[in-house]
N, C-alpha and C positions, 0 to 999 in steps of 0.2 A: 641259811642252812637248806640243803636239798631235802625235798619230801621223800619219805621212804618209798612210796609206790613209783616215783620217778626214778629213783636209784635202781630198783629192781628191773624196771623196763629198760633202762639204759644198759644194764649188764646183759640182759637177754638179747637185746638188739646187737650189742657188740659181738656176741657169740653166734649170731645168726639164727636164734631160736624163735620160732613163731609162737604166739600165745594169744589167748582170748581173755580180755579183761572182764571181770565180774565185780559188781558192787552189791553191798548189802550190809546193813548194820554199821558198826564202827570200823570195819575192816574192808580193805580192797583185796581182791584176789586175782591172780593171774593163773589161768589154766593152760597147761601145755602137755605134750607127750615127749618123754625123754627115755631113750632106750626101750621103746615099746610099751612104756607104762605111763599112766596118767599121773601128772605131778601138779600140785596146786601150791602156789606161793601165797601165803596169807600175810598181809601187811597192815600195820596200824596206819591210819591216815595222819596221825599227829604223834611225833616222837615223844616218849615219856621223859627222856633225859638225854644228856649229851652223848651217851654211848649207843643210843638206839640205831643210828646209821651204821656205825661200825659193826654192831651185832648183826644187823640185817645183812650187811655185806658178807660177813663170814658164814651166816646161815645159807645164803643163796649160793655162795661158793661151794659149800659142802654138799648141797643138793646136786649141783651140776657135776662135781667130781664123782660123787657116788653113782650118778647115772652114766658115767663114762664120757662126759664131755671134756674135750681137751681145754683145760682152763687157760685163759689169757688174763694175766694180771691187769687190774684196772682200778687200783686204789685211788687214782686221780678223780674218779667219779664221786667219791665220798666228799671231796672238798670243793666241788664245782659250785 
């Protein structure tokens, strides 16, 4: 199973979005600027259940679409 932080990095890379990784506590964070606003992606380092990757995929997708990013489907990243 792919780690959640790896999934989010792969999605951002696929969309050509630069980010700054941050570590602290039980969560990893990726900081970026989308649509002129600071956006932080907060990710658990260990998935709590089998739905965690799918949920993070959809949360990341929604943040990108809300910021006006032209979404490119990449569900294959969930199963790599």
